[in-house]
VOGU-3710 file (C-alpha; in Angstrom, 3 decimals, decimal comma):
1> xxxxxxxxxx> 0,041/0,044/-0,007  2,954/2,326/0,483  3,818/2,129/-3,226  0,320/2,631/-4,188  0,084/5,833/-2,230  3,019/7,268/-4,153  0,876/7,474/-7,367  -2,209/9,233/-5,636  -2,331/12,968/-5,940  -4,284/14,816/-3,239
11> xxxxxxxxxx> -5,339/18,412/-3,678  -5,281/21,222/-1,152  -8,901/20,770/-0,275  -8,293/16,897/0,531  -9,855/15,600/-2,775  -8,235/12,815/-4,713  -7,063/13,774/-8,157  -6,693/11,621/-11,319  -3,160/12,223/-12,571  -4,159/11,419/-16,062
21> xxxxxxxxxx> -7,214/13,583/-16,555  -6,989/15,700/-13,370  -10,595/14,777/-12,447  -11,281/15,094/-8,734  -13,159/12,635/-6,386  -14,068/12,860/-2,632  -13,267/9,150/-2,168  -10,082/7,388/-2,926  -11,823/4,271/-4,069  -13,996/6,296/-6,601
31> xxxxxxxxxx> -10,863/7,686/-8,156  -9,185/4,385/-8,368  -12,293/2,876/-9,977  -12,474/5,755/-12,512  -8,843/5,084/-13,520  -9,313/1,304/-13,892  -12,436/1,776/-16,073  -11,766/5,097/-17,961  -8,044/4,856/-18,471  -7,695/1,058/-18,933
41> xxxxxxxxxx> -5,650/1,515/-22,189  -2,902/3,357/-20,334  -0,762/0,499/-19,263  2,880/1,421/-19,550  4,282/-1,002/-16,955  4,807/-4,645/-18,092  5,886/-7,522/-15,861  9,090/-9,011/-17,141  8,084/-12,437/-16,095  4,648/-12,904/-17,211
51> xxxxxxxxxx> 4,194/-9,942/-19,670  1,049/-8,840/-17,904  0,596/-4,895/-18,195  -0,358/-2,391/-15,626  -1,350/1,226/-15,533  0,782/2,140/-12,539  4,241/1,030/-11,326  2,822/0,455/-7,844  0,327/-2,121/-9,270  3,024/-3,784/-11,041
61> xxxxxxxxxx> 5,195/-3,937/-7,848  2,146/-5,455/-5,978  1,611/-7,996/-8,767  5,247/-8,994/-8,690  5,412/-9,492/-4,908  2,153/-11,564/-4,842  2,764/-13,709/-7,838  6,372/-14,072/-8,486  8,185/-13,384/-5,122  10,730/-16,256/-4,282
71> xxxxxxxxxx> 10,433/-17,906/-7,633  13,610/-18,439/-9,455  12,201/-17,991/-12,959  15,353/-16,533/-14,618  18,077/-18,959/-15,582  21,565/-18,190/-16,998  21,890/-19,571/-20,398  25,530/-20,149/-19,849  25,840/-21,845/-16,429  22,013/-22,610/-15,819
81> xxxxxxxxxx> 22,205/-20,819/-12,423  18,735/-19,442/-11,504  17,737/-16,153/-10,102  14,637/-14,451/-8,578  14,957/-11,225/-10,335  15,755/-10,598/-14,002  18,160/-7,571/-12,907  20,089/-10,109/-10,693  20,592/-12,428/-13,689  21,845/-9,680/-15,841
91> xxxxxxxxxx> 24,272/-8,574/-13,067  25,529/-12,101/-12,792  26,050/-12,449/-16,544  27,928/-9,166/-16,665  30,190/-9,908/-13,642  30,744/-13,697/-14,252  30,399/-14,127/-18,077  32,324/-10,983/-19,094  31,676/-11,583/-22,661  28,111/-10,460/-22,356
101> xxxxxxxxxx> 27,007/-7,427/-24,257  26,517/-3,988/-22,337  23,638/-1,636/-23,279  25,162/1,743/-23,722  23,306/4,979/-24,425  24,775/6,552/-27,699  23,917/9,956/-26,492  25,328/10,145/-22,941  27,267/6,874/-22,810  25,382/5,700/-19,656
111> xxxxxxxxxx> 25,379/1,918/-19,393  22,368/-0,261/-18,522  21,943/-3,915/-17,494  19,415/-4,619/-20,235  17,784/-3,273/-23,407  14,559/-2,274/-21,853  16,165/-0,105/-19,154  18,084/1,583/-22,031  14,996/2,231/-23,993  13,224/3,686/-20,943
121> xxxxxxxxxx> 16,284/5,914/-20,208  16,187/7,305/-23,872  12,482/7,807/-23,789  12,463/9,806/-20,590  15,798/11,657/-20,956  16,553/12,148/-24,743  13,145/12,058/-26,352  10,505/14,821/-26,273  8,475/12,587/-23,901  8,020/15,224/-21,014
131> xxxxxxxxxx> 4,557/16,570/-21,882  4,232/19,011/-18,928  5,939/22,383/-19,715  6,693/24,998/-16,962  5,673/28,365/-18,597  8,090/30,326/-16,414  11,307/28,567/-17,164  10,454/26,185/-20,046  11,548/23,155/-18,225  9,584/19,906/-18,966
141> xxxxxxxxxx> 8,259/17,273/-16,798  6,918/13,768/-17,187  3,975/14,154/-15,037  1,744/17,102/-13,840  2,424/16,248/-10,228  6,257/16,794/-10,776  5,479/20,068/-12,553  3,318/21,302/-9,685  6,026/20,459/-7,187  8,555/22,313/-9,413
151> xxxxxxxxxx> 6,188/25,532/-9,630  5,603/25,485/-5,847  9,171/25,006/-4,769  11,149/26,935/-7,337  8,839/29,821/-8,627  6,580/30,343/-5,616  9,601/29,876/-3,184  7,504/27,699/-0,978  9,411/25,379/1,568  6,611/23,368/3,258
161> xxxxxxxxxx> 8,860/20,780/4,965  10,696/21,654/7,991  13,472/20,092/9,969  12,561/21,024/13,552  15,975/20,016/14,718  17,941/22,570/12,854  15,084/25,022/11,782  15,847/24,322/8,198  12,963/24,336/5,624  12,970/22,325/2,309
171> xxxxxxxxxx> 10,995/22,207/-0,867  9,949/18,527/-0,961  9,477/15,647/1,365  12,306/13,738/-0,350  14,691/16,557/0,263  13,698/16,554/3,945  14,238/12,901/4,202  17,656/13,253/2,502  18,558/16,062/4,818  17,503/14,136/8,009
181> xxxxxxxxxx> 19,347/10,929/6,756  22,520/12,984/6,260  22,408/14,351/9,786  21,615/11,166/11,380  24,251/8,874/9,432  26,729/11,607/8,707  26,948/10,029/5,173  29,084/12,570/3,368  31,073/10,173/1,275  32,058/12,443/-1,599
191> xxxxxxxxxx> 35,177/14,715/-0,720  36,482/17,628/-2,793  40,198/16,896/-3,571  40,973/20,617/-3,546  39,403/21,910/-0,164  38,534/18,644/1,538  34,813/19,726/1,917  32,465/16,756/1,913  29,102/16,155/0,201  26,221/13,736/0,342
201> xxxxxxxxxx> 26,002/13,118/-3,402  28,395/13,241/-6,387  26,154/15,759/-8,005  26,603/18,294/-5,204  30,381/17,671/-5,202  30,534/18,329/-8,945  28,334/21,430/-8,652  30,701/22,705/-5,803  33,751/22,178/-7,933  32,239/23,747/-10,937
211> xxxxxxxxxx> 31,079/26,980/-9,046  33,819/27,352/-6,425  37,001/26,160/-7,859  36,371/26,602/-11,609  34,338/29,807/-10,897  31,925/28,929/-13,526  28,625/31,004/-13,712  26,635/29,604/-16,456  23,312/31,281/-15,647  23,141/34,917/-16,864
221> xxxxxxxxxx> 20,231/37,258/-15,993  18,797/38,763/-19,386  17,839/42,107/-17,482  21,047/43,023/-15,701  23,708/40,472/-17,144  24,429/39,396/-13,560  25,784/35,852/-13,576  25,156/32,911/-11,210  26,509/29,418/-10,721  23,163/27,853/-10,061
231> xxxxxxxxxx> 19,920/28,226/-11,904  17,858/28,520/-8,738  19,930/31,395/-7,689  19,154/33,086/-10,958  15,473/32,573/-10,671  15,492/33,821/-7,050  17,382/36,977/-8,335  14,940/37,625/-11,024  11,922/37,160/-8,830  13,230/39,222/-5,966
241> xxxxxxxxxx> 15,374/41,838/-7,648  13,504/42,659/-11,018  10,052/41,502/-10,007  10,391/43,151/-6,531  8,507/40,210/-4,921  8,638/39,978/-1,125  6,393/37,174/-0,200  7,379/36,813/3,336  6,020/39,245/5,979  7,004/39,505/9,573
251> xxxxxxxxxx> 3,841/39,155/11,747  5,231/41,539/14,434  6,508/44,536/12,494  5,022/43,890/9,034  8,436/44,164/7,542  8,712/42,029/4,145  11,404/39,848/2,887  12,196/38,184/-0,310  13,432/34,930/1,292  11,938/32,935/4,008
261> xxxxxxxxxx> 15,357/32,356/5,594  15,898/36,150/5,892  12,503/36,470/7,651  13,315/33,735/10,112  16,806/35,295/10,776  15,166/38,649/11,321  12,469/37,308/13,790  15,149/35,528/15,710  17,653/38,386/15,976  15,511/41,318/16,020
271> xxxxxxxxxx> 12,234/40,303/17,876  13,637/37,481/20,123  17,019/39,277/20,447  18,815/36,080/20,106  22,529/36,162/19,499  23,489/32,610/19,858  27,012/32,895/18,235  29,818/34,457/20,387  33,286/35,205/19,105  35,842/33,487/21,519
281> xxxxxxxxxx> 38,400/36,251/20,871  36,463/39,432/21,758  33,125/37,971/23,175  31,098/39,927/20,598  27,915/38,093/19,772  26,148/37,521/16,494  22,713/36,393/15,328  24,058/33,728/12,805  27,061/31,793/12,239  27,964/33,153/8,877
291> xxxxxxxxxx> 28,300/36,725/10,381  30,614/35,196/13,145  32,828/33,486/10,790  33,183/36,710/8,510  33,933/38,666/11,758  36,689/36,354/12,769  38,204/36,307/9,308  38,093/40,041/8,692  38,623/41,451/12,214  40,937/39,060/14,041
301> xxxxxxxxxx> 42,753/37,405/11,157  42,748/40,683/9,384  42,158/38,833/6,073  41,257/40,778/2,969  40,857/38,045/0,290  39,117/40,194/-2,318  41,547/42,351/-4,410  40,494/44,950/-7,036  42,186/44,048/-10,346  42,227/47,905/-11,223
311> xxxxxxxxxx> 43,698/49,539/-8,160  44,885/46,584/-6,163  42,894/47,770/-3,169  41,925/44,737/-0,967  38,568/44,100/0,745  37,475/41,738/3,404  34,050/41,028/1,869  33,217/40,342/-1,731  30,278/42,743/-1,726  32,420/45,625/-0,695
321> xxxxxxxxxx> 34,768/44,849/-3,628  31,816/44,959/-6,059  30,483/48,181/-4,733  34,033/49,712/-4,828  34,481/48,663/-8,427  30,875/49,823/-9,422  31,150/53,203/-7,748  34,875/54,134/-8,023  35,989/52,517/-11,306  32,714/52,484/-13,236
331> xxxxxxxxxx> 31,556/55,794/-11,664  28,014/54,468/-11,283  25,532/56,218/-8,899  22,298/54,249/-9,371  20,312/55,560/-6,463  18,730/59,061/-6,752  16,971/61,011/-4,038  13,386/61,910/-5,275  13,516/65,167/-3,208  16,829/66,906/-4,126
341> xxxxxxxxxx> 17,943/64,572/-7,031  21,372/63,994/-5,346  22,780/60,542/-6,656  24,391/57,891/-4,566  26,481/54,818/-5,320  24,827/52,594/-2,633  21,245/52,320/-1,514  22,270/52,586/2,092  23,929/56,021/1,483  20,599/57,204/-0,179
351> xxxxxxxxxx> 18,438/56,001/2,770  20,906/57,573/5,344  20,838/60,814/3,310  16,963/60,888/3,256  16,714/60,090/6,838  19,358/62,698/8,088  18,958/65,563/5,596  15,289/65,517/4,588  13,636/64,013/7,716  16,197/65,649/10,057
361> xxxxxxxxxx> 16,527/62,537/12,137  19,381/62,175/14,630  18,609/58,720/16,088  22,041/58,038/17,597  22,675/60,104/20,985  25,720/60,083/23,097  25,008/58,948/26,573  27,705/61,184/27,987  27,001/64,743/26,501  23,543/64,030/24,796
371> xxxxxxxxxx> 24,828/65,275/21,541  22,923/63,389/18,605  24,087/62,215/15,399  22,499/60,940/12,154  24,616/58,033/11,606  26,069/55,513/14,127  29,574/55,607/12,858  29,701/59,478/13,542  28,566/58,699/17,168  31,339/56,122/17,612
381> xxxxxxxxxx> 33,955/58,490/16,264  32,694/61,109/18,545  32,789/58,974/21,603  36,234/57,530/20,814  37,860/60,909/19,927  35,993/63,397/22,285  35,236/61,272/25,471  38,032/58,623/25,305  40,574/61,120/23,995  41,741/58,561/21,310
391> xxxxxxxxxx> 43,739/60,122/18,523  45,445/57,215/16,707  46,321/58,866/13,496  49,522/60,917/13,592  50,825/63,108/10,843  54,450/62,093/9,984  55,355/65,556/8,975  54,201/67,700/11,857  53,198/64,928/14,404  49,664/66,447/14,843
401> xxxxxxxxxx> 47,272/63,822/15,988  43,704/63,112/14,721  40,864/60,983/15,814  40,163/59,390/12,329  42,101/58,705/9,217  39,908/60,903/6,969  40,912/64,092/9,166  44,548/63,150/8,830  44,426/62,631/5,109  42,547/65,953/4,700
411> xxxxxxxxxx> 45,155/67,773/6,885  48,072/66,335/4,920  46,472/67,324/1,586  45,369/70,769/2,602  48,245/71,780/4,970  51,424/70,017/3,734  50,635/69,520/0,088  48,858/72,837/-0,135  46,045/71,356/-2,289  42,847/73,189/-2,803
421> xxxxxxxxxx> 40,978/71,101/-5,247  37,492/72,924/-4,995  37,000/76,088/-6,963  33,999/78,178/-6,810  32,743/78,876/-10,301  31,349/82,269/-9,258  34,285/83,996/-7,579  37,196/81,355/-8,306  37,893/81,175/-4,621  39,608/77,820/-3,843
431> xxxxxxxxxx> 38,995/75,504/-0,947  40,827/72,392/0,448  37,636/70,716/1,685  34,452/70,046/-0,145  32,383/70,971/2,950  34,030/74,391/3,225  33,340/74,909/-0,606  29,774/74,016/-0,230  29,212/76,200/2,812  30,805/79,175/1,029
441> xxxxxxxxxx> 28,421/78,813/-2,013  25,332/78,701/0,223  26,293/81,495/2,691  28,234/83,848/0,336  26,453/83,569/-2,999  23,110/82,390/-1,980  22,934/84,430/1,038  21,463/81,652/3,171  21,685/81,836/7,108  20,221/78,619/8,159
451> xxxxxxxxxx> 21,334/78,728/11,855  19,028/80,734/14,108  19,607/81,403/17,716  16,570/80,403/19,581  17,470/83,085/22,358  17,991/86,243/20,370  16,754/85,207/16,796  20,013/86,264/15,399  20,979/84,168/12,249  24,184/82,757/11,192
461> xxxxxxxxxx> 25,381/81,205/7,818  28,034/79,045/9,346  27,242/76,578/12,109  30,484/77,161/13,967  29,614/80,919/14,242  26,279/80,002/15,614  27,815/77,723/18,388  30,373/80,365/19,323  27,630/82,909/19,712  25,595/80,654/21,938
471> xxxxxxxxxx> 28,549/79,619/24,085  30,119/83,136/24,561  27,002/85,558/24,423  24,261/83,538/26,049  26,275/81,005/28,157  29,057/83,507/29,004  31,806/80,909/28,593  35,358/81,967/28,333  37,199/78,609/27,798  40,530/80,175/26,714
481> xxxxxxxxxx> 42,991/81,501/29,439  46,394/83,125/29,032  48,929/81,159/30,819  50,925/84,223/31,544  48,400/86,695/32,862  45,386/84,402/33,501  43,214/86,583/31,387  40,397/84,738/29,717  38,867/84,767/26,434  35,724/83,470/24,688
491> xxxxxxxxxx> 37,490/82,441/21,401  40,953/81,052/20,656  41,833/83,626/18,063  41,461/86,447/20,518  43,717/84,612/22,989  46,430/84,223/20,386  46,178/87,912/19,283  46,400/88,888/23,122  49,530/86,785/23,452  51,170/88,110/20,259
501> xxx> 50,485/91,840/21,167  50,850/91,875/24,958  53,381/89,376/25,814
//
């Protein structure tokens, strides 16, 4: 009965479907009777012992077990030895009587024990016998049931079979069984001779060697020309990127995801707050093992395995290399702000710009001085340089120290090299830093004064002038004291002038 159940298709509403004409029945017995009467001519399975024909493979198996089991009906014509199964006879003849003829497929050179198996192989794999065509990827299937499983798993992205031990979901029941068997028996018998990684099947090993070691990417997206090593990755890319499908919604925050695995990881790390993977070097915790491994490799081992072939700059992650090549060497800025039309090389930069510039959000607040920042990295730099006093970057020419590398490079370029790369097209004044150049244009040529004092309503074009005004006029602060006469000043420039003239 187990074999019989394999040929029975059950629909979502628990109705029994005839796999030949797709007619549905409420009772299994009614469907079987219908098949036996209506489709009696569809008998493609023949018993090799008595030539009786059957419509389904399971019926043939049941017949052979009940009628022929234990009977040694197949005798070797060379040594008269008898066998229960015809396949065993052929195997005997091939191994013992080596002069026996092999049945080899002329198209793929695969060998078979007998002619009938060879014919079946040709009919299924090399002849246009697969009558069920997938309209999305043009792949053909021998039965409608196989086609429906393919559509559900590949194009709809459904993975209905879950391994509860490892929280892994799979597309088909057979894949789940194979996965569980692998975990239980640890049967990874196929090892890669280049990296020693092991695989369950030879097919997986060959695919690994082709994509990882040979770097083959045979599947190309016809919309953006991106290449993939596996067809399912191409289909997922087209579905998520070009069709914009995000079929998985978080039931707690309504955020949508393109992949179920990403949704599960989001729920586990964001809503459950789980970070189960801890670094044994710095005790930093991560939500998934892949991020931990990447952290160890790039932070503690200082590995940068991805080198740019144009400028030889190295990166710890492949995605950073691709972004670098796209934005620096190709000059691409594919993300445009719909409010000011400013363009960005990365989507994250666009979102950060919109959040901080147009929405005015500063979500990152220093817990020591309550100063707020629009981006987390700015807060970290502020805490490290202002409150911790870290200035790890020293100029090799004047030994002045800086809190971050960008300030050091800017200092060396403008002070020691005397470079002023930004020229105003209206007054031809030159600037060493782009920020000063932009501020000059808005304040001097556009006449803008965007910084207003909330105490006296006086307005300023430059933020630093506004801060000095508040600190000196309204707060009455004089932070700069002369070390010779102890006279105090509100701004450093007045202290320097005092020392130069008086002392």
